[in-house]
N, C-alpha and C positions, 0 to 999 in steps of 0.2 A: 215070315209068316205074315199073311194078309192081315191088316188090322179089322177086316170083318169078321175074323176068326176068334178075336180076343173080346169075350163077353162073360157076362156072370153066368155060372151054371144054371141050367133050367130057364134062362132067360128072366131070372128074378131081379127085382129091383135092386138099386144101390143100397148099401148099408155103411155104417161107420168104418167097417174094416174090409169092405169089398166094393170097390167102385170102377164100373165099366171093364169088368175082368180082371182087375188088378188088385190082389190081396195086399192089404196094408198092415203095418204093425201100429201101435198105438200113438207113435210118434208121426205116423203118415208116410213112412218108409217102405217102398215095395217089398213083399216078402216072395211074391211070385205071380204068375199069370195063369189064368184058365184059358186053354186054347180048345176050340171045338173041332171035332173031327171033319165037319163039313162047312164050308164057307157061305152056304146058302141057307140061312135060318128059315124054319117054317116048311121045308122041304119034307123033311122026315125027321123023326126022333134023333136028337143030337146026343153025342157023347162027348164030355169035356175031360181034359187031361190038365192036371195042375203040373206046371213046370216051375221049379224053385228059382229065384233070381240067382242064387249062387249054389254051386255044389258044396258038400261037406268041406272040403279043404279050402274054401273060399274062392274059388275060381268062378267067374261068371258063367251061367248056363242060358243066360237070356239077356240080351241086350237090348235095351228098350232106349231109344233116343227121340227126343222130341224138345221143343223150346217151350217151357211153361210160360203162359201169359198172365195167369191168375194164382192166387195163393190156393193151395190145395188140389190143384190141377193134376189129375193122374194120366191123362192121355193128350195127345198133341191136337191142336185145332186143325180143321180142315184147311188146306192152303187155299182153296177156292171160296172160302168164306168171304174174305174182303172183295172178291171179284163180284159175288152174288150180291152183295150190297151195292155195289156201283152200278150193277145191271138194273137192280130195282128202280134205283135213282134216275138212270138213264131213261126208263120207261116211263117215269112221272114227268121227266123233262119232256120228253117227245109229245105226251099228251097234252101238256100245258102250252107247248109250241103250236100244236095242231089247233087247239081252242083259241089261241090269239090268232091264228091265221083266219080261222072261220069268222071270228068276230070283226076283223078288219076287212073282210071281203064284202 
């Protein structure tokens, strides 16, 4: 399932028991996931299906793998986030070098 399809029903904001499409119990453990029928929000009215984390017999029905970085994190961080931060710093460095070259000229 594409991560774009996991979201709160009707695109509502996060709450104590539902964050980023993950329904949580009072201890913060995942109970299930809301999966939208369409992966492109805003194109048409969406329908969400709730998929429990485990079937009644205890067998997993939805496997959610990610490396939590912070307390309470329910979804994985974008793998490109650190690269985006470095790109922003590179742009600043290039501007500084350009200004330095202009001053020296």
